[in-house]
ROPADO-697911 format. One record per atom (N, C-alpha, C, O): residue number from 1; residue in three letters; atom name; x, z, y. Coordinates in Angstrom, 1 decimal. Each point is the difference from the previous one (the first is absolute). Example, Ala and Ser with C-alpha at 12.3 -4.5 7.8 and 13.67 -1.06 7.14 Angstrom:
ROPADO-697911
- 1	ala	N	13.2	7.8	-5.7
- 1	ala	CA	-0.9	0.0	1.2
- 1	ala	C	0.9	0.0	1.2
- 1	ala	O	1.0	0.7	0.0
- 2	ser	N	-1.4	-1.4	1.1
- 2	ser	CA	0.9	0.0	1.1
- 2	ser	C	-0.8	0.8	1.1
- 2	ser	O	0.5	0.1	1.1
END
This chain:
ROPADO-697911
- 1	met	N	131.8	106.3	106.9
- 1	met	CA	-1.1	0.6	-0.7
- 1	met	C	-0.7	-1.1	-0.8
- 1	met	O	-0.5	-1.0	0.5
- 2	ser	N	0.5	1.3	-1.8
- 2	ser	CA	-0.5	-1.0	-1.0
- 2	ser	C	-1.5	0.1	-0.1
- 2	ser	O	-0.5	1.1	-0.2
- 3	gly	N	-0.2	-2.3	0.1
- 3	gly	CA	-1.5	0.1	-0.2
- 3	gly	C	-0.4	0.3	-1.4
- 3	gly	O	-1.2	0.3	-0.3
- 4	glu	N	2.2	-0.4	-0.8
- 4	glu	CA	-0.3	0.3	-1.3
- 4	glu	C	0.2	1.4	-0.3
- 4	glu	O	0.9	0.6	0.6
- 5	thr	N	-1.7	0.0	-1.6
- 5	thr	CA	0.1	1.3	-0.4
- 5	thr	C	0.4	0.0	-1.4
- 5	thr	O	-0.3	-0.9	-0.8
- 6	gln	N	1.1	2.0	0.4
- 6	gln	CA	0.4	0.1	-1.3
- 6	gln	C	-1.1	0.9	-0.8
- 6	gln	O	-0.6	0.8	0.6
- 7	pro	N	0.4	-1.0	-1.9
- 7	pro	CA	-0.9	0.6	-0.8
- 7	pro	C	0.4	1.5	-0.1
- 7	pro	O	1.2	0.3	0.0
- 8	gly	N	-2.2	0.6	-0.2
- 8	gly	CA	0.2	1.4	-0.2
- 8	gly	C	0.6	0.7	1.2
- 8	gly	O	-0.1	-0.5	1.1
- 9	ser	N	0.8	1.6	-1.4
- 9	ser	CA	0.7	0.8	1.0
- 9	ser	C	-0.7	0.3	1.3
- 9	ser	O	0.7	0.1	1.0
- 10	gly	N	-2.1	0.0	-0.9
- 10	gly	CA	-0.7	0.3	1.1
- 10	gly	C	0.0	-1.2	1.2
- 10	gly	O	-0.2	0.3	1.2
- 11	ser	N	0.5	-1.4	-1.7
- 11	ser	CA	0.0	-1.1	0.9
- 11	ser	C	-1.4	-0.4	0.5
- 11	ser	O	-1.0	0.2	-0.7
- 12	arg	N	0.9	-0.8	1.9
- 12	arg	CA	-1.3	-0.4	0.5
- 12	arg	C	-0.2	-1.5	-0.1
- 12	arg	O	1.1	-0.7	0.0
- 13	gln	N	-2.2	0.2	-0.1
- 13	gln	CA	-0.2	-1.4	-0.1
- 13	gln	C	-1.4	-0.3	0.6
- 13	gln	O	-0.9	0.7	0.0
- 14	arg	N	0.9	-2.0	0.7
- 14	arg	CA	-1.3	-0.4	0.7
- 14	arg	C	-1.1	-0.1	-1.0
- 14	arg	O	0.2	-0.4	-1.2
- 15	ile	N	-1.4	0.8	1.6
- 15	ile	CA	-1.2	0.1	-1.0
- 15	ile	C	-0.4	-1.3	-0.5
- 15	ile	O	-0.3	-0.2	-1.1
- 16	asp	N	0.4	-0.9	2.0
- 16	asp	CA	-0.4	-1.3	-0.6
- 16	asp	C	1.0	-0.5	-1.0
- 16	asp	O	-0.4	-0.6	-1.0
- 17	lys	N	1.7	0.9	1.1
- 17	lys	CA	0.9	-0.4	-1.1
- 17	lys	C	-0.2	0.8	-1.2
- 17	lys	O	0.2	-0.5	-1.1
- 18	trp	N	-0.5	1.8	1.3
- 18	trp	CA	-0.2	0.8	-1.2
- 18	trp	C	-1.2	-0.4	-0.8
- 18	trp	O	0.0	-0.1	-1.2
- 19	leu	N	-1.1	-0.1	1.9
- 19	leu	CA	-1.2	-0.5	-0.7
- 19	leu	C	0.2	-1.3	-0.7
- 19	leu	O	-0.5	-0.2	-1.1
- 20	phe	N	1.3	-0.7	1.7
- 20	phe	CA	0.3	-1.3	-0.7
- 20	phe	C	1.0	0.2	-1.2
- 20	phe	O	-0.2	-0.6	-1.0
- 21	phe	N	1.1	1.5	1.1
- 21	phe	CA	0.9	0.3	-1.1
- 21	phe	C	-0.7	0.7	-1.1
- 21	phe	O	0.5	-0.1	-1.2
- 22	thr	N	-1.5	0.9	1.5
- 22	thr	CA	-0.7	0.7	-1.1
- 22	thr	C	-1.2	-0.9	-0.6
- 22	thr	O	-0.7	0.5	-0.9
- 23	arg	N	0.7	-1.7	1.3
- 23	arg	CA	-1.0	-1.0	-0.5
- 23	arg	C	-1.4	0.4	0.3
- 23	arg	O	-0.9	-0.3	-0.8
- 24	met	N	0.6	1.1	1.8
- 24	met	CA	-1.4	0.4	0.4
- 24	met	C	-0.6	-1.2	0.7
- 24	met	O	-1.2	-0.2	-0.2
- 25	val	N	1.9	-0.6	0.9
- 25	val	CA	-0.4	-1.2	0.7
- 25	val	C	0.8	-1.1	-0.4
- 25	val	O	1.1	0.2	-0.5
- 26	lys	N	-1.5	-1.5	0.7
- 26	lys	CA	0.7	-1.1	-0.4
- 26	lys	C	1.1	-0.6	0.9
- 26	lys	O	1.0	-0.6	-0.4
- 27	ser	N	-1.1	1.0	1.7
- 27	ser	CA	1.0	-0.5	0.9
- 27	ser	C	0.1	1.2	1.2
- 27	ser	O	-0.9	0.9	0.1
- 28	arg	N	2.0	-1.1	0.6
- 28	arg	CA	0.2	0.9	1.1
- 28	arg	C	-1.0	-0.2	1.1
- 28	arg	O	-0.5	0.9	0.7
- 29	ser	N	0.1	-2.1	-0.5
- 29	ser	CA	-0.9	-0.4	1.0
- 29	ser	C	-1.4	0.6	-0.3
- 29	ser	O	-0.8	0.5	0.9
- 30	leu	N	0.4	-0.5	-2.2
- 30	leu	CA	-1.3	0.6	-0.4
- 30	leu	C	0.2	1.6	0.2
- 30	leu	O	-1.0	0.6	0.5
- 31	ala	N	2.2	-0.1	-0.8
- 31	ala	CA	0.1	1.5	0.2
- 31	ala	C	-0.2	0.3	1.5
- 31	ala	O	-0.6	0.9	0.4
- 32	gln	N	1.3	-1.8	0.4
- 32	gln	CA	-0.2	0.3	1.5
- 32	gln	C	-1.4	-0.1	0.5
- 32	gln	O	-0.4	0.8	0.9
- 33	gly	N	-0.4	-1.7	-1.5
- 33	gly	CA	-1.4	-0.2	0.3
- 33	gly	C	-0.8	1.2	-0.4
- 33	gly	O	-0.8	0.5	0.8
- 34	his	N	1.0	0.1	-2.0
- 34	his	CA	-0.6	1.3	-0.4
- 34	his	C	0.4	1.1	0.9
- 34	his	O	-0.9	0.9	0.2
- 35	ile	N	2.1	-0.9	0.3
- 35	ile	CA	0.4	1.2	0.8
- 35	ile	C	-0.7	-0.1	1.3
- 35	ile	O	-0.5	1.0	0.5
- 36	gln	N	0.5	-2.2	0.1
- 36	gln	CA	-0.5	-0.2	1.4
- 36	gln	C	-1.5	0.2	0.0
- 36	gln	O	-0.6	0.3	1.0
- 37	ser	N	-0.1	-0.6	-2.3
- 37	ser	CA	-1.4	0.2	0.0
- 37	ser	C	-0.4	1.4	-0.2
- 37	ser	O	-1.2	0.3	0.0
- 38	gly	N	2.2	0.6	-0.2
- 38	gly	CA	-0.3	1.4	-0.1
- 38	gly	C	-0.3	0.4	-1.6
- 38	gly	O	-0.6	1.0	-0.2
- 39	his	N	1.1	-1.7	-0.7
- 39	his	CA	-0.4	0.3	-1.4
- 39	his	C	1.1	0.8	-0.7
- 39	his	O	0.0	0.1	-1.2
- 40	val	N	1.0	0.4	2.0
- 40	val	CA	1.1	0.7	-0.5
- 40	val	C	0.2	1.3	0.7
- 40	val	O	0.0	0.1	1.2
- 41	arg	N	0.2	1.0	-2.0
- 41	arg	CA	0.2	1.3	0.6
- 41	arg	C	1.2	0.5	-0.7
- 41	arg	O	0.3	-0.1	-1.2
- 42	ile	N	0.6	0.8	2.1
- 42	ile	CA	1.2	0.7	-0.6
- 42	ile	C	-0.1	1.5	0.4
- 42	ile	O	-0.1	0.3	1.2
- 43	asn	N	0.0	0.5	-2.2
- 43	asn	CA	-0.2	1.5	0.2
- 43	asn	C	-1.2	0.3	0.7
- 43	asn	O	0.0	1.0	0.8
- 44	gly	N	-1.1	-1.8	-1.0
- 44	gly	CA	-1.3	0.2	0.7
- 44	gly	C	-0.1	-0.6	1.3
- 44	gly	O	-1.1	0.1	0.6
- 45	glu	N	2.1	-0.7	0.0
- 45	glu	CA	0.0	-0.5	1.3
- 45	glu	C	-0.2	-1.6	-0.1
- 45	glu	O	0.7	-0.6	-0.8
- 46	arg	N	-1.6	0.0	1.5
- 46	arg	CA	-0.2	-1.5	-0.1
- 46	arg	C	1.2	-0.6	0.6
- 46	arg	O	0.6	0.5	1.1
- 47	val	N	-0.2	-1.5	-1.7
- 47	val	CA	1.3	-0.8	0.5
- 47	val	C	-0.5	-1.2	0.6
- 47	val	O	-1.0	-0.7	-0.5
- 48	gln	N	1.5	0.3	1.7
- 48	gln	CA	-0.4	-1.2	0.7
- 48	gln	C	1.3	-1.0	0.1
- 48	gln	O	-0.2	-1.2	0.2
- 49	gln	N	1.4	1.7	-0.4
- 49	gln	CA	1.2	-0.8	0.2
- 49	gln	C	0.6	-0.2	-1.4
- 49	gln	O	0.3	0.9	-0.7
- 50	pro	N	0.0	-2.2	0.4
- 50	pro	CA	0.7	-0.2	-1.2
- 50	pro	C	1.5	0.5	-0.1
- 50	pro	O	0.6	0.0	-1.0
- 51	ser	N	-0.1	0.3	2.2
- 51	ser	CA	1.4	0.6	0.0
- 51	ser	C	0.0	1.4	-0.2
- 51	ser	O	1.1	0.6	0.0
- 52	gln	N	-2.3	0.1	-0.3
- 52	gln	CA	0.0	1.4	-0.3
- 52	gln	C	0.8	0.2	-1.3
- 52	gln	O	0.0	-0.9	-0.9
- 53	thr	N	0.8	1.9	0.8
- 53	thr	CA	0.9	0.2	-1.1
- 53	thr	C	-0.7	1.2	-1.0
- 53	thr	O	-0.7	0.9	0.4
- 54	val	N	1.1	-1.2	-1.7
- 54	val	CA	-0.4	1.1	-1.0
- 54	val	C	1.3	0.4	-0.7
- 54	val	O	1.0	-0.7	0.0
- 55	lys	N	-1.0	2.0	-0.5
- 55	lys	CA	1.1	0.5	-0.7
- 55	lys	C	-0.6	0.7	-1.2
- 55	lys	O	-1.2	0.1	-0.2
- 56	ala	N	2.2	0.3	-0.7
- 56	ala	CA	-0.4	0.6	-1.3
- 56	ala	C	-0.9	1.2	0.3
- 56	ala	O	0.3	0.8	0.9
- 57	gly	N	-1.3	-0.7	-1.5
- 57	gly	CA	-1.0	1.2	0.1
- 57	gly	C	-1.2	-0.3	0.8
- 57	gly	O	-1.0	0.7	0.0
- 58	asp	N	1.0	-1.8	0.8
- 58	asp	CA	-1.2	-0.3	0.8
- 58	asp	C	-1.1	-0.5	-0.8
- 58	asp	O	0.2	-0.7	-1.0
- 59	arg	N	-1.5	1.0	1.4
- 59	arg	CA	-1.2	-0.4	-0.7
- 59	arg	C	-0.5	-1.2	0.7
- 59	arg	O	-0.2	0.1	1.2
- 60	val	N	0.1	-1.1	-1.9
- 60	val	CA	-0.6	-1.3	0.6
- 60	val	C	-1.4	-0.3	-0.6
- 60	val	O	-0.2	0.0	-1.2
- 61	glu	N	-0.8	-0.1	2.0
- 61	glu	CA	-1.3	-0.4	-0.4
- 61	glu	C	-0.3	-1.4	0.5
- 61	glu	O	0.1	-0.3	1.2
- 62	leu	N	-0.5	-0.6	-2.2
- 62	leu	CA	-0.2	-1.3	0.3
- 62	leu	C	-1.4	-0.5	-0.4
- 62	leu	O	-0.4	0.2	-1.2
- 63	thr	N	-0.3	-0.8	2.1
- 63	thr	CA	-1.4	-0.5	-0.4
- 63	thr	C	0.2	-1.6	-0.2
- 63	thr	O	0.4	-0.7	0.9
- 64	leu	N	-0.6	0.4	-2.2
- 64	leu	CA	0.1	-1.5	-0.4
- 64	leu	C	-1.4	-0.5	-0.2
- 64	leu	O	-1.0	0.7	0.1
- 65	asp	N	0.9	-2.0	-0.4
- 65	asp	CA	-1.3	-0.6	-0.1
- 65	asp	C	-0.9	0.6	-1.1
- 65	asp	O	-1.2	0.2	0.2
- 66	arg	N	1.7	0.2	-1.4
- 66	arg	CA	-0.8	0.5	-1.1
- 66	arg	C	0.2	1.5	-0.3
- 66	arg	O	-0.8	0.5	-0.8
- 67	arg	N	1.7	0.1	1.4
- 67	arg	CA	0.4	1.4	-0.2
- 67	arg	C	0.8	0.6	1.1
- 67	arg	O	0.6	-0.6	0.8
- 68	asp	N	-0.7	2.0	-0.9
- 68	asp	CA	0.8	0.8	1.0
- 68	asp	C	1.2	0.6	-0.9
- 68	asp	O	-0.3	0.5	-1.1
- 69	val	N	1.4	-0.6	1.6
- 69	val	CA	1.2	0.5	-0.7
- 69	val	C	0.7	1.2	0.8
- 69	val	O	0.2	-0.1	1.2
- 70	val	N	0.2	1.0	-2.0
- 70	val	CA	0.8	1.2	0.6
- 70	val	C	1.3	0.1	-0.7
- 70	val	O	0.0	0.1	-1.2
- 71	leu	N	1.1	-0.3	1.9
- 71	leu	CA	1.3	0.0	-0.5
- 71	leu	C	0.9	1.0	0.6
- 71	leu	O	-0.1	0.3	1.2
- 72	ile	N	1.0	0.3	-1.9
- 72	ile	CA	1.1	0.8	0.5
- 72	ile	C	1.3	-0.8	-0.1
- 72	ile	O	0.4	-0.5	-1.0
- 73	val	N	0.4	0.3	2.2
- 73	val	CA	1.1	-0.7	0.0
- 73	val	C	1.1	0.7	-0.8
- 73	val	O	0.3	1.2	0.4
- 74	lys	N	0.4	-1.8	-1.4
- 74	lys	CA	1.1	0.6	-0.6
- 74	lys	C	1.3	-0.5	0.5
- 74	lys	O	1.0	0.7	0.0
- 75	ala	N	-0.9	-2.0	0.3
- 75	ala	CA	1.2	-0.6	0.5
- 75	ala	C	-0.3	-1.2	0.9
- 75	ala	O	-1.2	-0.5	0.0
- 76	ser	N	2.2	-0.1	0.7
- 76	ser	CA	-0.3	-1.2	0.8
- 76	ser	C	0.6	-1.0	-0.9
- 76	ser	O	0.8	0.3	-0.9
- 77	gly	N	-1.2	-1.6	1.0
- 77	gly	CA	0.3	-1.1	-0.8
- 77	gly	C	1.1	-0.9	0.6
- 77	gly	O	0.2	0.0	1.2
- 78	glu	N	0.4	-0.7	-2.0
- 78	glu	CA	1.1	-1.0	0.5
- 78	glu	C	-0.6	-1.4	-0.1
- 78	glu	O	0.3	-0.9	0.8
- 79	arg	N	-1.2	0.6	-1.8
- 79	arg	CA	-0.6	-1.3	-0.2
- 79	arg	C	-1.4	0.1	-0.6
- 79	arg	O	-0.4	1.1	-0.4
- 80	arg	N	-0.2	-2.2	0.3
- 80	arg	CA	-1.3	-0.1	-0.6
- 80	arg	C	0.3	-0.4	-1.5
- 80	arg	O	0.1	-1.2	-0.3
- 81	gly	N	0.0	2.1	-0.6
- 81	gly	CA	0.4	-0.3	-1.3
- 81	gly	C	-1.2	0.0	-0.9
- 81	gly	O	-1.1	-0.1	0.5
- 82	pro	N	1.2	0.1	-1.8
- 82	pro	CA	-1.1	0.0	-0.9
- 82	pro	C	-0.8	1.3	0.1
- 82	pro	O	0.4	1.0	0.6
- 83	phe	N	-1.5	-1.0	-1.2
- 83	phe	CA	-1.0	1.2	0.1
- 83	phe	C	0.7	1.2	-0.5
- 83	phe	O	-0.2	1.1	0.6
- 84	glu	N	0.9	-1.1	-1.7
- 84	glu	CA	0.7	1.2	-0.5
- 84	glu	C	0.9	0.6	0.9
- 84	glu	O	0.2	1.2	0.0
- 85	glu	N	0.5	-2.0	0.8
- 85	glu	CA	0.9	0.4	1.0
- 85	glu	C	-0.7	0.6	1.2
- 85	glu	O	0.5	1.0	0.5
- 86	ala	N	-1.6	-1.6	-0.1
- 86	ala	CA	-0.8	0.4	1.1
- 86	ala	C	-0.6	1.4	-0.2
- 86	ala	O	0.0	0.8	0.9
- 87	lys	N	-0.4	-0.6	-2.2
- 87	lys	CA	-0.7	1.3	-0.3
- 87	lys	C	1.0	1.2	0.2
- 87	lys	O	-0.5	1.1	0.2
- 88	leu	N	1.8	-1.3	-0.1
- 88	leu	CA	0.9	1.1	0.2
- 88	leu	C	0.1	0.4	1.4
- 88	leu	O	0.5	1.1	0.3
- 89	leu	N	-1.1	-1.9	0.6
- 89	leu	CA	0.0	0.3	1.5
- 89	leu	C	-1.1	1.0	0.3
- 89	leu	O	0.1	0.6	1.1
- 90	tyr	N	-1.1	-0.3	-1.9
- 90	tyr	CA	-1.1	0.8	0.4
- 90	tyr	C	-0.6	0.8	-1.2
- 90	tyr	O	0.3	-0.4	-1.2
- 91	glu	N	-1.0	1.4	1.5
- 91	glu	CA	-0.9	0.7	-0.9
- 91	glu	C	-1.4	-0.3	0.3
- 91	glu	O	-0.3	0.2	1.2
- 92	asp	N	-0.5	-0.6	-2.0
- 92	asp	CA	-1.3	-0.4	0.2
- 92	asp	C	-1.0	1.2	-0.3
- 92	asp	O	-0.2	0.5	-1.1
- 93	leu	N	-0.4	-0.1	2.3
- 93	leu	CA	-1.0	1.2	0.0
- 93	leu	C	-1.4	-0.5	0.0
- 93	leu	O	-1.0	0.8	0.2
- 94	thr	N	0.8	-2.1	-0.2
- 94	thr	CA	-1.5	-0.6	0.1
- 94	thr	C	-0.9	0.7	-1.0
- 94	thr	O	0.3	0.0	-1.2
- 95	pro	N	-1.4	0.5	1.7
- 95	pro	CA	-0.9	0.6	-0.9
- 95	pro	C	-0.7	-1.1	-0.8
- 95	pro	O	-0.1	-1.1	0.5
- 96	pro	N	-0.2	1.4	-1.8
- 96	pro	CA	-0.6	-1.1	-0.8
- 96	pro	C	-1.4	-0.4	0.6
- 96	pro	O	-0.7	0.8	0.5
- 97	gln	N	0.5	-2.1	-0.7
- 97	gln	CA	-1.3	-0.5	0.5
- 97	gln	C	-1.2	0.5	-0.9
- 97	gln	O	0.2	0.2	-1.2
- 98	gly	N	-1.3	0.1	1.8
- 98	gly	CA	-1.2	0.4	-0.7
- 98	gly	C	-0.4	-1.1	-0.9
- 98	gly	O	0.1	-1.2	0.3
- 99	glu	N	-0.8	1.6	-1.4
- 99	glu	CA	-0.6	-1.1	-0.9
- 99	glu	C	-1.3	-0.5	0.6
- 99	glu	O	-1.1	0.4	-0.3
- 100	thr	N	1.3	-1.5	1.1
- 100	thr	CA	-1.1	-0.6	0.6
- 100	thr	C	-0.3	-1.3	-0.7
- 100	thr	O	0.9	-0.9	-0.2
- 101	lys	N	-2.2	0.8	-0.3
- 101	lys	CA	-0.3	-1.2	-0.7
- 101	lys	C	-0.2	-1.2	1.0
- 101	lys	O	-0.7	0.1	0.9
- 102	arg	N	1.5	-1.1	-1.2
- 102	arg	CA	-0.2	-1.2	0.8
- 102	arg	C	-1.1	-0.9	-0.5
- 102	arg	O	0.0	-0.3	-1.2
- 103	leu	N	-0.9	-0.1	2.0
- 103	leu	CA	-1.1	-0.8	-0.4
- 103	leu	C	0.4	-1.5	0.2
- 103	leu	O	0.7	-0.4	0.9
- 104	thr	N	-1.1	-0.4	-1.9
- 104	thr	CA	0.2	-1.4	0.1
- 104	thr	C	-0.9	-0.6	1.0
- 104	thr	O	-1.1	0.6	0.3
- 105	pro	N	1.4	-1.8	0.3
- 105	pro	CA	-1.0	-0.6	1.0
- 105	pro	C	-1.4	-0.1	-0.6
- 105	pro	O	-1.0	0.2	0.7
- 106	tyr	N	0.9	-0.5	-2.0
- 106	tyr	CA	-1.3	-0.2	-0.6
- 106	tyr	C	-0.8	1.4	0.0
- 106	tyr	O	-1.2	0.1	0.3
- 107	glu	N	2.0	1.0	-0.6
- 107	glu	CA	-0.7	1.3	0.0
- 107	glu	C	-0.3	0.5	1.3
- 107	glu	O	-1.0	0.8	0.2
- 108	gln	N	1.8	-1.3	0.9
- 108	gln	CA	-0.4	0.4	1.3
- 108	gln	C	-1.3	-0.8	0.5
- 108	gln	O	-0.8	0.6	0.8
- 109	ala	N	0.6	-1.7	-1.4
- 109	ala	CA	-1.1	-0.9	0.5
- 109	ala	C	-1.3	0.5	-0.6
- 109	ala	O	-1.1	-0.2	0.6
- 110	ile	N	1.1	0.9	-1.8
- 110	ile	CA	-1.3	0.4	-0.6
- 110	ile	C	-0.5	1.2	0.7
- 110	ile	O	0.7	1.0	0.3
- 111	arg	N	-2.1	-1.0	0.0
- 111	arg	CA	-0.6	1.1	0.6
- 111	arg	C	-1.0	0.6	-0.9
- 111	arg	O	-0.6	-0.7	-0.9
- 112	ser	N	0.4	2.0	1.1
- 112	ser	CA	-1.0	0.6	-0.8
- 112	ser	C	-1.4	-0.3	0.4
- 112	ser	O	-0.2	-0.4	1.2
- 113	thr	N	-0.7	0.5	-2.1
- 113	thr	CA	-1.4	-0.5	0.4
- 113	thr	C	-0.5	0.8	1.1
- 113	thr	O	0.0	1.2	0.0
- 114	gly	N	-0.5	-1.9	1.1
- 114	gly	CA	-0.6	0.6	1.1
- 114	gly	C	1.0	0.2	1.2
- 114	gly	O	-0.4	0.4	1.1
- 115	ala	N	1.6	-0.6	-1.4
- 115	ala	CA	1.0	0.1	1.1
- 115	ala	C	0.3	-1.3	0.6
- 115	ala	O	0.0	-1.1	-0.7
- 116	gly	N	0.1	1.1	2.0
- 116	gly	CA	0.4	-1.2	0.8
- 116	gly	C	-1.2	-0.9	0.3
- 116	gly	O	-1.2	0.5	-0.1
- 117	arg	N	1.4	-1.7	0.4
- 117	arg	CA	-1.1	-0.9	0.4
- 117	arg	C	-0.8	-0.4	-1.2
- 117	arg	O	0.6	-0.1	-1.1
- 118	pro	N	-1.9	-0.2	1.3
- 118	pro	CA	-0.8	-0.4	-1.1
- 118	pro	C	0.4	-1.4	-0.5
- 118	pro	O	0.5	-0.8	0.8
- 119	thr	N	-0.9	0.5	-2.0
- 119	thr	CA	0.3	-1.3	-0.6
- 119	thr	C	-1.3	-0.8	0.5
- 119	thr	O	-0.9	0.5	0.6
- 120	lys	N	1.1	-1.8	-0.8
- 120	lys	CA	-1.1	-1.0	0.4
- 120	lys	C	-1.3	0.5	-0.7
- 120	lys	O	-1.1	0.0	0.6
- 121	lys	N	1.2	0.3	-1.9
- 121	lys	CA	-1.1	0.4	-0.9
- 121	lys	C	-0.7	1.3	0.6
- 121	lys	O	-1.2	0.0	0.2
- 122	glu	N	2.1	1.0	0.1
- 122	glu	CA	-0.5	1.2	0.6
- 122	glu	C	-0.6	-0.1	1.3
- 122	glu	O	-1.0	0.7	0.4
- 123	arg	N	1.5	-1.7	0.5
- 123	arg	CA	-0.6	-0.2	1.3
- 123	arg	C	-1.3	-0.7	-0.2
- 123	arg	O	-1.0	0.4	0.7
- 124	arg	N	0.8	-1.3	-1.6
- 124	arg	CA	-1.3	-0.7	-0.2
- 124	arg	C	-1.1	1.1	-0.5
- 124	arg	O	-1.1	0.0	0.4
- 125	ala	N	1.6	0.9	-1.2
- 125	ala	CA	-0.9	1.1	-0.5
- 125	ala	C	-0.5	0.9	1.1
- 125	ala	O	-1.1	0.3	0.0
- 126	val	N	2.1	0.0	1.0
- 126	val	CA	-0.4	0.8	1.1
- 126	val	C	-0.9	-0.8	0.9
- 126	val	O	-1.0	0.6	0.6
- 127	asp	N	1.2	-1.9	-0.4
- 127	asp	CA	-0.9	-0.8	1.0
- 127	asp	C	-1.4	0.0	-0.8
- 127	asp	O	-1.0	0.1	0.7
- 128	arg	N	1.0	-0.3	-1.9
- 128	arg	CA	-1.4	0.0	-0.7
- 128	arg	C	-0.8	1.3	0.2
- 128	arg	O	-1.2	0.1	0.2
- 129	leu	N	2.0	1.0	-0.3
- 129	leu	CA	-0.5	1.4	0.1
- 129	leu	C	-0.6	0.2	1.5
- 129	leu	O	-1.0	0.6	0.2
- 130	met	N	1.9	-1.1	0.7
- 130	met	CA	-0.4	0.1	1.4
- 130	met	C	-1.2	-0.9	0.3
- 130	met	O	-0.9	0.4	0.9
- 131	ser	N	0.7	-1.5	-1.4
- 131	ser	CA	-1.1	-0.9	0.3
- 131	ser	C	-1.3	0.5	-0.6
- 131	ser	O	-1.1	-0.2	0.5
- 132	asp	N	1.2	1.0	-1.7
- 132	asp	CA	-1.1	0.5	-0.6
- 132	asp	C	-0.7	1.2	0.7
- 132	asp	O	-1.2	0.2	-0.1
- 133	glu	N	2.1	0.4	0.9
- 133	glu	CA	-0.4	1.2	0.8
- 133	glu	C	-0.9	-0.5	1.2
- 133	glu	O	-0.9	0.8	0.4
- 134	asp	N	1.1	-1.9	0.1
- 134	asp	CA	-0.8	-0.4	1.3
- 134	asp	C	-1.5	-0.2	-0.3
- 134	asp	O	-0.8	-0.4	0.9
END
């Protein structure tokens, strides 16, 4: 029994190898880490073992650092080739990301007037106001 699978023809392949061949992850060990952390689902079922196999037609949902990916397996791979070759192994059904405006660190640091902690000037004004009431 050979450990390698041939592309196409309904063959099955380990999920960690398939993710590596499709260039979704940079190495098989990273793929195994994602799988064991529960970030991979095949046909809606959470996968815990890197030895789980996928075949053509399976739906693979993968949670990556910056995005969630939904893929349909088209074929198993033979090697980690260039991106154009890797795209032939799957159909990408990932929904487009919403147009969320990313704030720069400077924009995040700016507060609207009256929000957050008072400035030193505002605190002194409050102290003066409180001392006049006594």
